N, CA and C atoms as an extended XYZ file, in Angstrom:
405
Properties=species:S:1:pos:R:3:atomname:S:1:resname:S:1:resid:I:1 pbc="F F F"
N        48.569       -2.052       27.319 N   UNK     1
C        48.159       -1.161       26.686 CA  UNK     1
C        49.287        0.011       26.475 C   UNK     1
N        50.142       -0.014       27.394 N   UNK     2
C        51.336        1.288       26.762 CA  UNK     2
C        51.676        1.237       25.768 C   UNK     2
N        51.696        0.354       24.872 N   UNK     3
C        52.196        0.498       23.400 CA  UNK     3
C        51.141        1.117       23.001 C   UNK     3
N        50.034        1.362       23.001 N   UNK     4
C        48.936        1.836       22.340 CA  UNK     4
C        48.958        3.662       22.848 C   UNK     4
N        49.806        3.669       23.310 N   UNK     5
C        50.118        5.520       23.881 CA  UNK     5
C        49.824        6.342       22.758 C   UNK     5
N        50.566        5.947       21.646 N   UNK     6
C        50.623        6.740       20.182 CA  UNK     6
C        49.289        6.714       19.530 C   UNK     6
N        49.001        5.355       19.552 N   UNK     7
C        47.505        5.506       18.946 CA  UNK     7
C        46.634        5.981       19.435 C   UNK     7
N        46.570        6.155       20.774 N   UNK     8
C        45.509        7.132       21.488 CA  UNK     8
C        45.803        8.489       21.038 C   UNK     8
N        47.008        8.926       20.926 N   UNK     9
C        46.944       10.012       20.606 CA  UNK     9
C        46.681       10.590       19.112 C   UNK     9
N        46.550        9.699       18.425 N   UNK    10
C        46.224        9.740       17.211 CA  UNK    10
C        44.850        9.860       16.865 C   UNK    10
N        43.960        8.762       17.631 N   UNK    11
C        42.642        8.878       17.709 CA  UNK    11
C        41.899        9.928       18.186 C   UNK    11
N        42.628       10.648       19.069 N   UNK    12
C        42.399       11.999       19.847 CA  UNK    12
C        42.882       13.195       18.995 C   UNK    12
N        43.437       12.807       17.850 N   UNK    13
C        43.599       14.225       16.941 CA  UNK    13
C        44.790       14.967       17.619 C   UNK    13
N        45.730       14.357       18.643 N   UNK    14
C        46.983       15.089       18.890 CA  UNK    14
C        48.075       14.456       18.555 C   UNK    14
N        48.361       13.624       17.557 N   UNK    15
C        49.425       13.096       16.889 CA  UNK    15
C        49.061       13.013       15.627 C   UNK    15
N        49.897       13.480       14.541 N   UNK    16
C        49.415       13.198       13.112 CA  UNK    16
C        49.697       11.541       12.588 C   UNK    16
N        49.205       11.111       11.547 N   UNK    17
C        49.786        9.826       11.072 CA  UNK    17
C        49.143        8.640       11.168 C   UNK    17
N        49.317        7.580       10.947 N   UNK    18
C        48.624        6.531       11.010 CA  UNK    18
C        48.527        6.158       12.418 C   UNK    18
N        47.535        5.481       12.742 N   UNK    19
C        47.016        4.991       14.160 CA  UNK    19
C        48.085        3.839       14.384 C   UNK    19
N        48.637        3.087       13.778 N   UNK    20
C        49.532        1.411       14.415 CA  UNK    20
C        50.543        2.275       13.429 C   UNK    20
N        51.827        2.405       14.019 N   UNK    21
C        53.216        2.503       13.367 CA  UNK    21
C        53.996        1.641       13.747 C   UNK    21
N        55.510        2.164       13.985 N   UNK    22
C        56.469        0.969       14.438 CA  UNK    22
C        56.251        0.435       15.667 C   UNK    22
N        55.501        0.854       16.518 N   UNK    23
C        55.284        0.258       17.748 CA  UNK    23
C        54.564       -1.084       17.593 C   UNK    23
N        53.773       -1.291       16.582 N   UNK    24
C        52.873       -2.170       16.244 CA  UNK    24
C        53.168       -2.980       15.270 C   UNK    24
N        54.734       -3.285       15.465 N   UNK    25
C        55.375       -3.936       14.881 CA  UNK    25
C        56.155       -5.094       15.511 C   UNK    25
N        56.523       -6.205       14.684 N   UNK    26
C        57.634       -7.278       15.909 CA  UNK    26
C        58.801       -6.629       16.302 C   UNK    26
N        59.385       -5.835       15.464 N   UNK    27
C        60.581       -5.598       15.708 CA  UNK    27
C        60.184       -3.920       17.009 C   UNK    27
N        59.274       -3.112       16.321 N   UNK    28
C        58.980       -2.152       17.414 CA  UNK    28
C        58.530       -2.741       18.554 C   UNK    28
N        57.867       -3.748       18.845 N   UNK    29
C        57.408       -4.377       20.067 CA  UNK    29
C        58.634       -4.960       20.653 C   UNK    29
N        59.676       -5.287       20.361 N   UNK    30
C        60.803       -5.741       20.834 CA  UNK    30
C        61.424       -4.482       21.563 C   UNK    30
N        61.605       -3.247       20.625 N   UNK    31
C        62.384       -2.288       21.369 CA  UNK    31
C        61.381       -1.638       22.303 C   UNK    31
N        60.172       -1.429       22.244 N   UNK    32
C        59.252       -0.895       23.125 CA  UNK    32
C        59.233       -1.796       24.862 C   UNK    32
N        59.565       -3.146       24.448 N   UNK    33
C        59.605       -3.772       25.442 CA  UNK    33
C        61.285       -3.688       26.353 C   UNK    33
N        62.058       -3.325       25.369 N   UNK    34
C        63.357       -3.074       26.385 CA  UNK    34
C        63.265       -1.717       27.149 C   UNK    34
N        62.804       -0.458       26.297 N   UNK    35
C        62.673        0.844       26.906 CA  UNK    35
C        61.503        0.121       28.046 C   UNK    35
N        60.562       -0.431       28.114 N   UNK    36
C        59.643       -0.660       29.305 CA  UNK    36
C        60.285       -0.935       30.733 C   UNK    36
N        60.862       -1.966       29.938 N   UNK    37
C        62.220       -3.012       31.020 CA  UNK    37
C        62.882       -1.792       31.918 C   UNK    37
N        63.292       -0.852       31.346 N   UNK    38
C        64.223       -0.099       31.996 CA  UNK    38
C        63.457        0.646       32.835 C   UNK    38
N        62.271        1.220       32.262 N   UNK    39
C        61.516        2.673       32.883 CA  UNK    39
C        60.969        1.534       34.283 C   UNK    39
N        60.594        0.406       33.861 N   UNK    40
C        59.889       -0.370       35.121 CA  UNK    40
C        60.666       -0.509       36.252 C   UNK    40
N        62.067       -0.912       35.884 N   UNK    41
C        63.250       -1.410       36.951 CA  UNK    41
C        63.301        0.121       37.533 C   UNK    41
N        63.760        1.341       36.656 N   UNK    42
C        63.882        2.283       37.649 CA  UNK    42
C        62.742        2.883       38.402 C   UNK    42
N        61.448        2.748       38.013 N   UNK    43
C        60.432        2.914       38.990 CA  UNK    43
C        59.978        2.094       40.247 C   UNK    43
N        60.578        0.772       40.067 N   UNK    44
C        60.408       -0.152       41.052 CA  UNK    44
C        60.659       -0.014       42.499 C   UNK    44
N        61.269        0.711       42.615 N   UNK    45
C        61.264        1.029       44.080 CA  UNK    45
C        60.309        1.871       44.563 C   UNK    45
N        59.995        2.999       43.938 N   UNK    46
C        58.472        3.557       44.392 CA  UNK    46
C        57.316        2.814       44.076 C   UNK    46
N        57.151        2.062       43.199 N   UNK    47
C        56.201        1.183       43.053 CA  UNK    47
C        55.787       -0.035       44.293 C   UNK    47
N        57.347       -0.235       44.550 N   UNK    48
C        57.165       -1.138       46.162 CA  UNK    48
C        56.790       -0.394       47.201 C   UNK    48
N        57.064        1.114       47.320 N   UNK    49
C        56.603        1.490       48.751 CA  UNK    49
C        54.908        1.583       48.436 C   UNK    49
N        54.651        1.608       47.404 N   UNK    50
C        53.043        2.012       47.165 CA  UNK    50
C        52.426        0.399       47.294 C   UNK    50
N        52.800       -0.365       47.138 N   UNK    51
C        52.443       -1.670       47.244 CA  UNK    51
C        52.465       -2.229       48.790 C   UNK    51
N        53.295       -1.706       49.032 N   UNK    52
C        53.702       -1.971       50.740 CA  UNK    52
C        52.444       -1.372       51.325 C   UNK    52
N        52.034       -0.340       50.956 N   UNK    53
C        50.878        0.505       51.928 CA  UNK    53
C        49.323       -0.075       51.545 C   UNK    53
N        49.662       -0.898       50.479 N   UNK    54
C        48.537       -1.341       50.369 CA  UNK    54
C        48.406       -2.816       50.830 C   UNK    54
N        49.396       -3.225       51.289 N   UNK    55
C        49.614       -4.675       51.869 CA  UNK    55
C        49.663       -5.664       51.163 C   UNK    55
N        50.429       -5.444       49.959 N   UNK    56
C        50.455       -6.173       48.758 CA  UNK    56
C        52.076       -6.400       48.655 C   UNK    56
N        52.487       -7.563       47.792 N   UNK    57
C        53.736       -7.999       47.677 CA  UNK    57
C        54.099       -8.817       46.867 C   UNK    57
N        54.785       -8.639       46.033 N   UNK    58
C        55.561       -9.354       45.119 CA  UNK    58
C        56.830       -9.605       45.064 C   UNK    58
N        57.053      -10.753       44.304 N   UNK    59
C        58.640      -11.045       44.274 CA  UNK    59
C        58.768      -10.706       42.713 C   UNK    59
N        59.693       -9.981       42.585 N   UNK    60
C        59.884       -9.104       41.249 CA  UNK    60
C        61.659       -9.149       40.972 C   UNK    60
N        61.721       -9.628       39.929 N   UNK    61
C        63.361       -9.429       39.404 CA  UNK    61
C        63.165       -8.727       38.160 C   UNK    61
N        64.541       -8.343       37.930 N   UNK    62
C        64.579       -7.693       36.276 CA  UNK    62
C        64.113       -8.664       35.180 C   UNK    62
N        64.622      -10.296       35.722 N   UNK    63
C        64.188      -11.048       34.549 CA  UNK    63
C        62.554      -11.265       34.444 C   UNK    63
N        61.962      -11.196       35.642 N   UNK    64
C        60.464      -11.146       35.379 CA  UNK    64
C        59.790      -10.187       34.717 C   UNK    64
N        60.550       -8.805       34.736 N   UNK    65
C        60.169       -7.600       34.359 CA  UNK    65
C        60.265       -7.748       32.864 C   UNK    65
N        61.474       -7.679       32.480 N   UNK    66
C        61.710       -8.424       31.048 CA  UNK    66
C        61.068       -9.222       30.144 C   UNK    66
N        60.490      -10.124       31.193 N   UNK    67
C        59.727      -11.524       30.513 CA  UNK    67
C        58.174      -10.740       30.532 C   UNK    67
N        57.633      -10.097       31.022 N   UNK    68
C        56.547       -9.586       31.058 CA  UNK    68
C        56.322       -8.438       30.099 C   UNK    68
N        57.426       -7.770       30.007 N   UNK    69
C        57.242       -6.285       29.085 CA  UNK    69
C        57.424       -7.405       27.603 C   UNK    69
N        58.170       -7.990       27.622 N   UNK    70
C        58.621       -8.794       25.979 CA  UNK    70
C        57.101       -9.642       25.663 C   UNK    70
N        56.350      -10.285       26.445 N   UNK    71
C        55.485      -11.104       25.873 CA  UNK    71
C        54.058       -9.829       25.799 C   UNK    71
N        54.260       -9.441       26.759 N   UNK    72
C        52.730       -8.019       26.835 CA  UNK    72
C        53.108       -7.609       25.434 C   UNK    72
N        54.156       -7.044       24.853 N   UNK    73
C        54.262       -6.199       23.883 CA  UNK    73
C        54.186       -7.214       22.593 C   UNK    73
N        54.482       -8.309       22.452 N   UNK    74
C        54.399       -9.254       21.387 CA  UNK    74
C        53.036       -9.477       21.445 C   UNK    74
N        52.531      -10.152       22.596 N   UNK    75
C        51.012      -10.721       22.690 CA  UNK    75
C        49.755       -9.365       22.069 C   UNK    75
N        50.181       -8.280       22.270 N   UNK    76
C        49.613       -7.209       21.978 CA  UNK    76
C        49.385       -7.091       20.337 C   UNK    76
N        50.769       -6.812       19.820 N   UNK    77
C        51.141       -6.899       18.432 CA  UNK    77
C        50.091       -8.032       17.812 C   UNK    77
N        50.022       -9.297       18.325 N   UNK    78
C        49.967      -10.267       17.643 CA  UNK    78
C        48.246      -10.287       17.724 C   UNK    78
N        47.662       -9.916       18.825 N   UNK    79
C        46.129       -9.568       19.104 CA  UNK    79
C        45.760       -8.626       17.839 C   UNK    79
N        46.423       -7.619       17.858 N   UNK    80
C        46.263       -6.496       16.917 CA  UNK    80
C        46.289       -6.945       15.207 C   UNK    80
N        46.951       -7.219       15.106 N   UNK    81
C        47.458       -7.864       13.971 CA  UNK    81
C        46.315       -8.842       13.095 C   UNK    81
N        45.599       -9.535       14.110 N   UNK    82
C        44.317      -10.454       13.402 CA  UNK    82
C        43.120       -9.096       13.065 C   UNK    82
N        42.931       -8.046       13.533 N   UNK    83
C        41.940       -7.460       13.065 CA  UNK    83
C        41.906       -6.075       12.730 C   UNK    83
N        43.331       -5.413       12.546 N   UNK    84
C        43.472       -3.831       12.022 CA  UNK    84
C        44.012       -3.729       10.797 C   UNK    84
N        43.291       -3.501        9.835 N   UNK    85
C        43.841       -3.880        8.416 CA  UNK    85
C        44.885       -2.952        7.853 C   UNK    85
N        44.861       -1.754        8.498 N   UNK    86
C        46.120       -0.760        8.137 CA  UNK    86
C        47.455       -1.183        8.980 C   UNK    86
N        47.513       -2.115        9.943 N   UNK    87
C        48.628       -2.531       10.324 CA  UNK    87
C        49.474       -3.649        9.711 C   UNK    87
N        50.838       -3.611        9.807 N   UNK    88
C        52.129       -4.407        9.075 CA  UNK    88
C        52.958       -4.759       10.125 C   UNK    88
N        52.819       -5.797       10.846 N   UNK    89
C        53.648       -6.255       12.246 CA  UNK    89
C        54.812       -7.136       11.464 C   UNK    89
N        55.042       -6.965       10.297 N   UNK    90
C        56.285       -8.144        9.793 CA  UNK    90
C        57.151       -6.621        8.930 C   UNK    90
N        56.700       -5.335        9.282 N   UNK    91
C        57.361       -4.259        8.833 CA  UNK    91
C        58.894       -4.647        8.855 C   UNK    91
N        59.982       -4.484        8.048 N   UNK    92
C        59.471       -3.709        6.583 CA  UNK    92
C        58.605       -4.357        5.515 C   UNK    92
N        58.414       -5.381        5.708 N   UNK    93
C        57.926       -6.504        4.756 CA  UNK    93
C        56.357       -5.827        4.832 C   UNK    93
N        55.739       -5.643        3.599 N   UNK    94
C        54.362       -5.438        3.506 CA  UNK    94
C        53.347       -6.767        3.549 C   UNK    94
N        53.447       -7.526        4.751 N   UNK    95
C        52.533       -8.720        4.596 CA  UNK    95
C        52.080       -8.711        5.851 C   UNK    95
N        50.544       -8.901        5.720 N   UNK    96
C        49.529       -9.373        6.882 CA  UNK    96
C        49.390      -10.905        6.827 C   UNK    96
N        49.836      -11.619        7.197 N   UNK    97
C        49.256      -13.137        7.085 CA  UNK    97
C        48.357      -13.489        8.395 C   UNK    97
N        48.398      -12.714        9.467 N   UNK    98
C        47.531      -12.752       10.523 CA  UNK    98
C        46.218      -12.115       10.383 C   UNK    98
N        46.032      -11.117        9.388 N   UNK    99
C        44.758      -10.186        9.063 CA  UNK    99
C        43.841      -11.077        8.647 C   UNK    99
N        42.246      -10.778        9.167 N   UNK   100
C        41.507      -11.594        8.633 CA  UNK   100
C        40.987      -12.872        9.287 C   UNK   100
N        42.047      -13.424       10.005 N   UNK   101
C        41.996      -14.720       10.603 CA  UNK   101
C        40.772      -14.559       11.549 C   UNK   101
N        40.674      -13.616       12.513 N   UNK   102
C        39.623      -13.318       13.280 CA  UNK   102
C        39.346      -11.825       13.127 C   UNK   102
N        37.795      -11.849       13.283 N   UNK   103
C        37.096      -10.550       13.515 CA  UNK   103
C        37.350       -9.981       14.697 C   UNK   103
N        37.366       -8.653       14.709 N   UNK   104
C        37.272       -7.714       16.153 CA  UNK   104
C        36.409       -8.041       16.891 C   UNK   104
N        35.104       -8.444       16.439 N   UNK   105
C        34.114       -9.188       17.571 CA  UNK   105
C        34.875      -10.455       18.086 C   UNK   105
N        35.509      -11.264       17.419 N   UNK   106
C        36.247      -12.388       18.181 CA  UNK   106
C        37.456      -12.191       19.086 C   UNK   106
N        38.026      -11.247       18.456 N   UNK   107
C        39.351      -10.776       19.809 CA  UNK   107
C        38.840      -10.262       20.823 C   UNK   107
N        37.729       -9.367       20.685 N   UNK   108
C        37.352       -8.782       21.836 CA  UNK   108
C        36.845       -9.785       22.990 C   UNK   108
N        36.115      -10.607       22.483 N   UNK   109
C        35.458      -11.983       22.818 CA  UNK   109
C        36.649      -12.317       23.653 C   UNK   109
N        37.556      -12.763       22.859 N   UNK   110
C        38.680      -13.786       23.534 CA  UNK   110
C        39.470      -12.901       24.650 C   UNK   110
N        39.616      -11.624       24.609 N   UNK   111
C        40.493      -11.060       25.411 CA  UNK   111
C        39.677      -10.753       26.316 C   UNK   111
N        38.252      -10.427       26.266 N   UNK   112
C        37.519      -10.355       27.720 CA  UNK   112
C        37.467      -11.758       28.426 C   UNK   112
N        37.620      -12.740       27.565 N   UNK   113
C        37.534      -14.003       28.040 CA  UNK   113
C        38.826      -14.153       28.923 C   UNK   113
N        39.774      -13.956       28.486 N   UNK   114
C        40.885      -14.321       29.495 CA  UNK   114
C        41.138      -13.371       30.126 C   UNK   114
N        40.886      -12.537       30.369 N   UNK   115
C        40.765      -11.176       31.492 CA  UNK   115
C        39.897      -12.174       32.626 C   UNK   115
N        38.695      -12.381       32.403 N   UNK   116
C        37.822      -13.123       33.193 CA  UNK   116
C        38.194      -14.316       33.675 C   UNK   116
N        39.249      -14.859       32.962 N   UNK   117
C        40.187      -16.079       33.734 CA  UNK   117
C        41.132      -15.955       34.679 C   UNK   117
N        41.856      -14.403       34.154 N   UNK   118
C        42.845      -14.347       34.790 CA  UNK   118
C        42.210      -13.434       36.417 C   UNK   118
N        40.797      -13.076       36.372 N   UNK   119
C        40.481      -12.551       37.630 CA  UNK   119
C        39.976      -13.727       38.618 C   UNK   119
N        39.374      -14.847       37.902 N   UNK   120
C        39.283      -15.825       38.695 CA  UNK   120
C        40.428      -16.496       39.178 C   UNK   120
N        41.244      -16.478       38.482 N   UNK   121
C        42.951      -17.272       39.187 CA  UNK   121
C        43.187      -16.539       40.185 C   UNK   121
N        43.244      -14.676       39.938 N   UNK   122
C        43.640      -13.950       40.879 CA  UNK   122
C        42.745      -14.373       42.484 C   UNK   122
N        41.613      -14.635       42.165 N   UNK   123
C        40.651      -14.558       43.442 CA  UNK   123
C        40.872      -15.967       43.799 C   UNK   123
N        40.880      -16.902       43.204 N   UNK   124
C        41.068      -18.339       43.788 CA  UNK   124
C        42.356      -18.021       44.495 C   UNK   124
N        43.719      -17.489       43.586 N   UNK   125
C        44.934      -17.762       44.845 CA  UNK   125
C        44.783      -16.826       46.083 C   UNK   125
N        44.379      -15.663       46.184 N   UNK   126
C        44.036      -14.881       46.912 CA  UNK   126
C        43.435      -15.271       48.224 C   UNK   126
N        42.325      -16.382       48.272 N   UNK   127
C        41.792      -16.837       48.876 CA  UNK   127
C        41.919      -18.158       49.152 C   UNK   127
N        43.138      -18.533       48.706 N   UNK   128
C        43.744      -20.073       48.871 CA  UNK   128
C        42.867      -21.235       48.429 C   UNK   128
N        42.452      -20.934       47.570 N   UNK   129
C        41.252      -21.964       46.841 CA  UNK   129
C        42.284      -22.633       45.532 C   UNK   129
N        43.236      -22.134       45.094 N   UNK   130
C        44.186      -22.634       44.161 CA  UNK   130
C        45.600      -22.220       44.800 C   UNK   130
N        46.718      -22.852       44.468 N   UNK   131
C        47.848      -22.527       44.587 CA  UNK   131
C        48.877      -22.269       43.448 C   UNK   131
N        49.348      -21.200       43.168 N   UNK   132
C        49.853      -20.851       41.875 CA  UNK   132
C        51.576      -21.027       42.244 C   UNK   132
N        52.340      -21.927       41.875 N   UNK   133
C        53.623      -21.907       42.153 CA  UNK   133
C        54.413      -20.592       41.711 C   UNK   133
N        55.429      -20.086       42.600 N   UNK   134
C        56.134      -19.002       42.156 CA  UNK   134
C        57.465      -19.607       41.595 C   UNK   134
N        58.002      -20.904       42.060 N   UNK   135
C        59.488      -21.404       41.467 CA  UNK   135
C        58.953      -23.170       41.137 C   UNK   135
């Protein structure tokens, strides 16, 4: 969702221009994931303290942070590319091969369903009902 910071400012009238700009392209997503990785690595010590105070533990490496930032950014652009008519994910090329394959309603259902599955998976892991191997 961080990739939408500019789009949110445009929607609320705080930033001029189109809602989906360079960050909603695959090249932009790659650059954004690099910036996000650097930012997360820099603030990770403070996040670790906060997580520890909530008795949450994570094994995090720079590689895991980079993979999560990259996949999150790329998946976000792909999902948006299915249903945003003014988005050009392959910029500088003016092609939109994914647009219209799925409707906004279908994409919202898909993402809500994935979120529901993720919550079930987390609960199952937390209570020992399933085991998610980390290596």
